[in-house]
C-alpha positions as CSV (number, residue, x, y, z in Angstrom):
1,M,-38.1,13.6,-12.5
2,Q,-37.3,16.9,-13.5
3,D,-33.8,18.3,-14.4
4,T,-32.4,19.7,-11.0
5,S,-28.6,19.3,-11.6
6,S,-27.8,22.8,-10.8
7,C,-29.2,22.1,-6.9
8,E,-27.1,22.4,-4.3
9,L,-27.2,21.4,-0.6
10,T,-24.8,23.6,1.2
11,L,-23.7,22.5,5.0
12,G,-22.9,24.3,7.4
13,S,-24.9,27.9,7.7
14,S,-26.2,29.4,10.6
15,F,-29.3,28.4,12.5
16,S,-32.0,30.4,13.5
17,P,-35.5,29.8,14.7
18,S,-37.3,30.9,11.4
19,S,-34.6,28.3,9.4
20,H,-35.4,25.8,12.1
21,N,-39.2,25.8,11.0
22,S,-38.5,26.1,7.6
23,L,-36.7,22.4,7.7
24,F,-39.9,21.0,8.0
25,K,-41.7,22.9,5.5
26,S,-41.8,21.4,1.8
27,P,-39.6,24.1,0.2
28,V,-40.5,25.0,-3.4
29,L,-37.5,23.7,-5.2
30,S,-36.7,25.0,-8.9
31,N,-33.3,25.2,-10.9
32,G,-30.7,26.8,-9.4
33,C,-32.3,26.6,-5.8
34,N,-30.1,26.8,-2.8
35,L,-31.3,24.4,0.6
36,S,-28.9,25.7,3.8
37,T,-29.1,24.2,6.9
38,N,-27.2,23.1,9.5
39,T,-26.6,19.1,10.0
40,D,-24.6,17.2,12.3
41,F,-23.6,13.8,10.8
42,K,-23.5,11.5,13.9
43,G,-25.8,8.8,14.4
44,S,-29.4,7.8,14.1
45,S,-32.2,10.6,13.4
46,S,-33.4,12.7,16.0
47,Y,-34.9,15.9,16.2
48,S,-36.7,18.5,18.6
49,S,-37.8,22.0,18.2
50,S,-35.4,23.7,21.0
51,N,-34.4,26.9,19.6
52,E,-30.9,26.0,21.3
53,K,-27.9,26.9,19.3
54,T,-26.6,23.7,17.2
55,S,-23.3,22.6,17.6
56,T,-20.2,22.6,15.1
57,P,-21.2,20.7,12.2
58,Q,-19.1,17.5,11.5
59,T,-19.0,16.4,8.0
60,F,-16.6,15.4,5.4
61,L,-18.0,17.3,2.7
62,S,-18.6,21.0,1.6
63,P,-20.6,21.6,-0.5
64,V,-22.5,18.3,-1.2
65,S,-24.6,18.3,-4.4
66,M,-27.4,16.3,-4.6
67,A,-30.2,15.8,-7.1
68,T,-33.8,16.9,-5.6
69,V,-37.6,17.0,-6.8
70,P,-40.3,19.0,-5.5
71,C,-42.3,16.6,-2.6
72,A,-45.0,16.8,-0.7
73,P,-45.1,18.3,2.8
74,Q,-44.0,15.8,5.5
75,P,-44.8,15.3,9.3
76,R,-43.1,17.5,11.7
77,Q,-41.7,14.2,13.3
78,A,-39.7,12.8,10.8
79,A,-36.6,10.8,10.4
80,V,-34.1,9.5,7.8
81,G,-33.2,5.7,7.6
82,H,-30.6,4.3,7.0
83,A,-30.8,4.1,2.9
84,A,-32.9,7.3,2.9
85,P,-31.9,10.8,1.8
86,P,-30.5,13.4,4.4
87,F,-33.8,15.7,3.9
88,P,-37.6,14.5,3.1
89,C,-37.3,16.2,-0.2
90,L,-34.3,14.2,-1.4
91,T,-34.8,11.2,-3.4
92,T,-31.6,10.2,-4.8
93,P,-28.4,10.4,-2.4
94,L,-25.2,10.0,-2.9
95,G,-24.2,7.0,-5.2
96,S,-27.6,5.6,-4.7
97,S,-30.5,4.8,-7.5
98,A,-33.3,4.9,-5.1
99,A,-34.4,5.5,-1.6
100,S,-37.5,6.0,1.0
101,V,-38.1,7.8,3.6
102,R,-39.5,6.0,6.8
103,P,-41.6,7.7,9.7
104,L,-39.8,8.1,12.8
105,Q,-39.7,5.2,15.5
106,Q,-38.6,7.0,18.5
107,A,-36.4,4.9,20.5
108,P,-36.4,4.9,24.2
109,H,-33.3,6.5,25.0
110,A,-33.9,9.3,22.1
111,E,-34.8,12.0,25.0
112,M,-31.3,11.4,26.3
113,R,-29.7,13.0,23.0
114,D,-29.0,16.6,22.0
115,K,-32.3,17.7,21.2
116,S,-30.4,20.5,19.4
117,T,-29.1,18.9,16.2
118,K,-30.3,16.8,13.4
119,R,-28.5,13.5,12.8
120,A,-28.7,12.0,9.4
121,F,-26.8,9.2,7.5
122,V,-24.9,10.1,4.1
123,P,-24.1,7.2,2.0
124,P,-20.4,7.3,0.9
125,M,-19.5,8.7,-2.3
126,T,-18.5,6.6,-5.4
127,P,-14.7,6.6,-5.3
128,Q,-13.3,8.7,-8.3
129,P,-9.9,8.8,-9.7
130,L,-7.2,11.7,-9.1
131,Y,-6.2,13.2,-12.5
132,I,-3.0,14.7,-12.4
133,E,-0.3,16.0,-14.5
134,G,2.9,14.1,-14.8
135,S,6.1,14.0,-17.1
136,S,4.3,11.8,-19.7
137,G,0.8,13.8,-19.8
138,S,-2.2,13.3,-17.8
139,E,-2.0,10.4,-15.3
140,V,-4.6,8.9,-13.2
141,L,-4.4,7.8,-9.6
142,R,-7.0,5.0,-8.1
143,P,-8.3,5.7,-5.0
144,V,-7.4,3.1,-2.1
145,S,-11.5,3.3,-1.5
146,E,-11.6,1.3,-4.6
147,I,-10.7,-2.0,-2.7
148,P,-13.0,-3.9,-0.3
149,V,-13.8,-2.2,3.4
150,R,-12.1,-4.7,5.2
151,F,-8.6,-4.4,3.5
152,R,-8.4,-0.5,3.3
153,S,-6.4,-0.4,7.1
154,I,-3.6,-1.7,5.2
155,F,-3.2,1.3,3.0
156,S,-4.5,3.7,5.8
157,E,-1.2,5.7,5.4
158,F,-2.3,7.2,1.7
159,P,-5.6,8.1,0.1
160,F,-4.5,7.1,-3.2
161,F,-2.3,4.9,-5.1
162,N,0.8,6.2,-6.8
163,Y,1.3,5.9,-10.5
164,L,2.7,2.7,-10.5
165,Q,0.5,1.3,-8.3
166,S,-2.6,2.7,-10.3
167,K,-1.2,1.2,-13.6
168,A,-0.6,-2.4,-12.2
169,L,-3.9,-2.3,-10.2
170,D,-6.4,-4.0,-12.6
171,D,-3.6,-6.8,-13.3
172,V,-2.8,-7.4,-9.4
173,L,-6.0,-7.2,-7.8
174,Y,-8.4,-8.2,-10.1
175,T,-6.8,-10.7,-11.9
176,D,-4.9,-14.1,-11.1
177,K,-2.2,-13.8,-13.8
178,N,1.8,-13.6,-13.1
179,F,3.1,-10.5,-12.9
180,V,6.4,-8.7,-13.0
181,A,7.3,-5.2,-12.6
182,C,10.5,-3.1,-12.8
183,A,10.5,0.2,-11.3
184,P,12.9,2.4,-10.1
185,T,13.5,2.7,-6.1
186,G,11.2,4.0,-3.7
187,S,8.1,3.8,-6.0
188,G,6.3,1.5,-4.0
189,K,6.6,-2.0,-5.2
190,T,6.1,-3.7,-1.9
191,V,2.0,-2.2,-1.9
192,L,2.3,-4.3,-5.3
193,F,2.6,-7.5,-3.3
194,E,0.0,-6.3,-0.4
195,L,-2.4,-6.2,-3.3
196,A,-1.5,-10.0,-4.6
197,I,-2.1,-10.9,-0.9
198,I,-5.3,-9.0,-0.7
199,R,-6.2,-11.0,-3.8
200,L,-5.8,-14.2,-2.4
201,L,-7.8,-13.5,0.6
202,M,-10.9,-12.1,-1.8
203,E,-10.5,-15.4,-3.5
204,T,-10.6,-17.5,-0.4
205,Q,-13.3,-18.2,2.0
206,K,-12.5,-17.4,6.0
207,P,-10.9,-18.5,8.0
208,W,-7.9,-18.6,5.8
209,R,-6.1,-22.0,7.1
210,K,-5.0,-23.9,4.2
211,V,-3.6,-20.7,2.4
212,K,-0.2,-19.6,2.6
213,A,1.8,-17.0,0.8
214,V,5.7,-16.8,0.2
215,Y,7.9,-14.0,0.3
216,M,11.4,-14.3,-0.9
217,A,14.4,-11.5,-0.8
218,P,18.1,-12.2,-1.1
219,I,19.0,-10.1,1.8
220,K,17.8,-10.9,5.7
221,A,17.4,-7.2,6.4
222,L,14.8,-6.9,3.8
223,C,13.0,-10.0,5.1
224,S,13.3,-8.6,8.9
225,Q,11.7,-5.3,7.4
226,C,8.9,-7.1,5.9
227,Y,8.0,-9.3,8.6
228,D,8.0,-6.2,11.1
229,N,5.7,-4.2,8.5
230,W,3.1,-6.9,7.2
231,S,2.9,-8.4,11.1
232,K,1.5,-5.0,12.0
233,K,-0.5,-4.4,8.9
234,F,-2.4,-8.2,8.5
235,G,-2.2,-9.0,12.2
236,P,-5.6,-7.3,12.9
237,L,-7.3,-9.5,9.8
238,G,-6.1,-12.5,11.6
239,L,-3.1,-13.6,9.8
240,T,0.0,-14.6,11.0
241,C,3.7,-14.0,9.5
242,K,6.7,-15.8,10.0
243,E,10.5,-14.9,9.4
244,L,12.4,-17.9,7.9
245,T,15.9,-17.2,7.6
246,G,19.3,-18.3,8.6
247,D,18.6,-16.7,12.1
248,T,15.5,-18.8,12.6
249,E,15.7,-21.3,15.7
250,V,15.0,-24.9,15.0
251,D,11.8,-24.2,17.6
252,D,10.5,-21.9,15.3
253,L,10.0,-24.3,12.3
254,F,7.2,-25.8,13.7
255,E,5.4,-22.4,13.9
256,I,5.8,-22.4,10.0
257,H,3.1,-24.8,9.3
258,D,0.6,-22.5,11.5
259,S,1.7,-19.2,9.5
260,H,0.0,-17.7,6.7
261,I,2.7,-15.5,5.4
262,I,6.5,-17.1,5.2
263,V,9.3,-14.2,5.0
264,T,12.3,-16.5,3.9
265,T,15.7,-16.1,1.6
266,P,16.5,-18.3,-1.7
267,E,18.9,-20.3,0.6
268,K,16.7,-21.3,3.3
269,W,13.8,-21.9,0.9
270,D,15.9,-24.2,-1.2
271,S,17.1,-26.3,1.9
272,M,13.2,-26.4,3.1
273,T,11.8,-27.5,-0.3
274,R,14.6,-30.5,-1.7
275,K,12.0,-32.9,-0.8
276,W,9.2,-31.1,-1.9
277,K,7.0,-34.4,-2.9
278,D,6.9,-35.1,0.8
279,N,6.3,-31.5,2.2
280,C,3.0,-30.8,3.1
281,L,3.8,-27.5,3.3
282,L,4.7,-26.7,-0.3
283,Q,1.0,-28.0,-1.3
284,L,-0.4,-25.3,0.4
285,V,1.2,-22.1,-1.2
286,R,-1.1,-20.4,-3.1
287,L,1.2,-17.0,-3.8
288,F,4.9,-16.8,-4.6
289,L,6.4,-13.2,-4.3
290,I,9.9,-12.6,-5.3
291,D,11.8,-9.3,-4.3
292,E,14.7,-8.3,-6.6
293,V,14.4,-10.8,-8.9
294,H,17.4,-9.7,-11.2
295,V,19.8,-11.4,-8.3
296,V,19.1,-14.1,-10.7
297,K,22.0,-13.0,-12.8
298,D,24.4,-12.8,-9.9
299,A,27.3,-15.1,-10.2
300,T,27.0,-16.6,-6.8
301,R,24.0,-16.4,-5.8
302,G,21.6,-16.6,-9.0
303,A,21.8,-20.2,-9.4
304,T,20.1,-20.7,-6.0
305,L,16.9,-18.4,-6.7
306,E,16.6,-20.1,-10.5
307,V,16.5,-23.1,-9.1
308,V,13.9,-22.5,-6.2
309,V,11.8,-20.7,-8.8
310,S,12.1,-23.7,-11.0
311,R,11.2,-26.2,-8.3
312,M,8.1,-23.9,-7.2
313,K,7.0,-24.0,-11.0
314,A,7.2,-27.9,-10.9
315,V,5.2,-27.9,-7.7
316,N,2.7,-25.9,-9.4
317,S,2.5,-28.5,-12.3
318,Y,2.5,-31.5,-10.1
319,R,-0.5,-30.0,-7.9
320,T,-2.6,-29.2,-10.9
321,S,-2.0,-32.6,-12.7
322,Q,-3.0,-34.5,-9.7
323,I,-6.1,-32.7,-8.7
324,P,-7.3,-30.9,-12.1
325,E,-10.9,-30.4,-10.8
326,A,-9.7,-28.3,-7.7
327,G,-8.5,-25.9,-9.9
328,V,-5.8,-24.7,-7.6
329,T,-2.7,-22.6,-9.0
330,M,0.0,-20.9,-7.4
331,R,1.0,-17.0,-8.6
332,F,4.4,-15.8,-9.3
333,V,4.7,-11.9,-8.5
334,A,8.2,-10.3,-9.2
335,V,9.7,-6.8,-8.6
336,S,12.8,-5.3,-9.2
337,A,14.5,-2.0,-9.7
338,T,16.7,-2.9,-12.7
339,I,15.7,-5.5,-15.0
340,P,16.8,-4.8,-18.8
341,N,15.0,-8.0,-20.4
342,I,11.6,-7.9,-18.1
343,S,10.1,-9.8,-21.4
344,D,12.7,-12.8,-20.7
345,I,11.3,-12.9,-17.1
346,A,7.9,-12.7,-17.9
347,D,8.0,-15.6,-20.2
348,W,10.3,-17.6,-17.5
349,L,7.2,-17.3,-15.2
350,S,4.7,-18.1,-17.5
351,N,1.9,-20.3,-16.3
352,G,2.3,-22.8,-19.1
353,S,0.0,-21.5,-21.4
354,E,0.8,-17.9,-21.5
355,P,3.7,-15.5,-20.3
356,A,3.3,-13.1,-17.0
357,T,2.0,-9.7,-17.6
358,Y,4.8,-7.1,-17.1
359,L,5.2,-3.6,-16.3
360,S,8.2,-1.3,-17.0
361,M,8.4,2.0,-15.6
362,D,11.4,4.6,-16.7
363,E,13.3,6.8,-14.5
364,S,11.1,9.9,-15.0
365,H,8.4,8.2,-12.8
366,R,10.9,7.9,-10.1
367,P,9.4,9.7,-6.5
368,V,12.8,11.3,-5.9
369,K,14.4,12.6,-8.8
370,L,18.4,12.1,-9.1
371,W,21.1,14.0,-10.3
372,K,23.7,12.0,-12.0
373,V,27.0,12.9,-12.2
374,V,30.1,10.9,-13.4
375,L,33.6,11.5,-12.6
376,G,36.7,9.7,-13.8
377,F,39.8,9.0,-12.7
378,P,43.1,7.9,-14.6
379,C,44.7,4.8,-13.7
380,S,47.9,3.8,-14.8
381,G,49.5,0.8,-16.2
382,T,51.6,0.0,-13.1
383,Q,48.6,0.1,-10.6
384,T,47.0,-3.1,-9.9
385,E,43.0,-3.1,-9.3
386,F,43.5,-3.5,-5.9
387,K,45.7,-0.3,-5.6
388,F,43.6,1.5,-7.7
389,D,40.3,0.8,-5.6
390,L,42.4,2.0,-2.5
391,S,43.6,5.0,-4.1
392,L,39.8,6.2,-4.8
393,N,39.0,6.0,-0.9
394,Y,41.1,9.1,-0.7
395,K,39.2,11.0,-3.1
396,M,35.6,10.3,-1.6
397,A,36.2,13.4,1.1
398,N,36.4,16.1,-1.6
399,I,33.4,14.8,-3.7
400,I,31.0,14.1,-0.6
401,Q,31.9,17.8,0.6
402,T,31.6,18.7,-3.0
403,Y,28.2,17.4,-4.1
404,S,26.7,16.1,-0.8
405,D,25.2,19.9,0.2
406,Q,25.9,18.9,3.8
407,K,23.2,16.2,3.3
408,P,23.6,12.1,4.7
409,T,25.6,10.4,2.1
410,L,25.9,6.9,1.0
411,V,29.0,5.4,-0.3
412,F,28.5,1.7,-1.9
413,C,31.7,-0.8,-1.8
414,S,31.9,-3.9,-3.2
415,T,33.3,-6.0,-0.5
416,R,33.1,-5.7,3.6
417,K,36.6,-4.9,4.1
418,G,36.3,-2.4,1.4
419,A,33.7,-0.8,3.5
420,Q,36.0,-0.9,6.7
421,Q,39.0,1.0,4.6
422,S,37.0,3.6,3.3
423,A,35.4,4.3,6.4
424,A,38.8,4.5,8.0
425,V,40.0,6.6,5.7
426,L,37.1,9.1,5.9
427,A,37.1,9.3,9.4
428,K,40.8,10.6,9.1
429,D,40.6,12.8,6.1
430,A,37.1,14.2,6.2
431,R,36.1,17.1,8.2
432,F,32.5,17.0,8.4
433,I,30.2,19.9,10.0
434,M,28.6,18.1,13.1
435,N,26.6,19.7,15.9
436,F,26.7,18.1,19.7
437,E,23.4,16.0,18.9
438,H,25.3,14.8,15.6
439,K,28.3,13.7,17.7
440,Q,26.2,12.0,20.6
441,R,24.6,9.8,18.0
442,L,27.9,8.9,16.6
443,M,29.2,8.0,19.7
444,K,26.2,5.7,20.6
445,Y,26.5,4.0,17.6
446,T,30.2,3.4,17.5
447,N,29.8,1.9,21.0
448,S,27.4,-0.5,19.9
449,V,29.6,-1.8,16.9
450,L,31.9,-5.4,17.8
451,D,34.3,-4.6,15.1
452,S,37.1,-2.8,16.8
453,K,38.4,-1.7,13.4
454,L,35.1,-0.6,12.1
455,R,34.5,1.4,15.3
């Protein structure tokens, strides 16, 4: 084949009778040639010698570069097969190494189609990564089209994975190793869980009746959010998702056995798995997802999380020893925004032979950059810690008005009572600018609050 890398096929040029006739002649191609025509990519091939003006081309590529070679003249009635190039003289379509041109097989309903257009199949292009310049130099973003077609609907909201997801893609999607990720808030760590679920589905034959994944988060609000999101994403694939928290009804426990994805809290899963040798549900768990794994250091709830994870590791070891020929293991994937000793967590989540793979991202990859301001206030020797906390409530209004730029503001308090006291002080002292719509929204939410003090 001669070198024709400089040849270009330009789609969308105007149509005329002369160009209509030239489509069926074998053009003399050479380096630097430019073949122009009007093509509508819609369905199977059909063409007529009508002189009507063609419709607006519908294509996702402009222009499309293809390798071409000179070829013998083709019959006037020629169609493009499913694997053939768009034109008779094109022998190598996009992303393909070989193709053949088949003679036209006229369908019975061919006369009913629009005779002024030529339809052709264009094979999809090979997914290419996106190279961008980041704070740490050149960064590569992997395309969503890299994953199997039947799972791409899960990531329909974006065409490329972000930097964190691109870095973790090989370890999460193409291996079965345990994985730990530490990345700032809002960097897309939940997508890593979804990729791990896809990996599990890729390794298992349909129907996925005996495959279960458990997602565990310390806050019920996180569980509810994940349940609603994953029910919509994985539902079309035939997977059922079930929420198992302290609010779960007794009747719903029977539905857990028929669910593929279980969303739960450490305390609820602890009560469900204490007699794990007699629990047939645990024998089906293949993937264990841990969100906010830094809670393991919490003085009150950390012990429960540690016990649950250690128990699941014991279940995995027991199952492997009982049926070694099956080769079925449980995979652990954990994420957090604040893990100073991520290597220790990786050692803890080892599979027995090697520690878990881990990925740590610093603040430079935070999607929304933060401006940090630290303000110090003196505490007199006569003030107790409780009184000092109360005095800080009266300083919040000036701080918010100084630094918020009239934007929504979050105030974190250590206790529920402290949140009520801070809200009461702000409601009295703060003079925030509010329009009528803002006031109506506040009144709506106020009437829905059951606590009279908070209202």
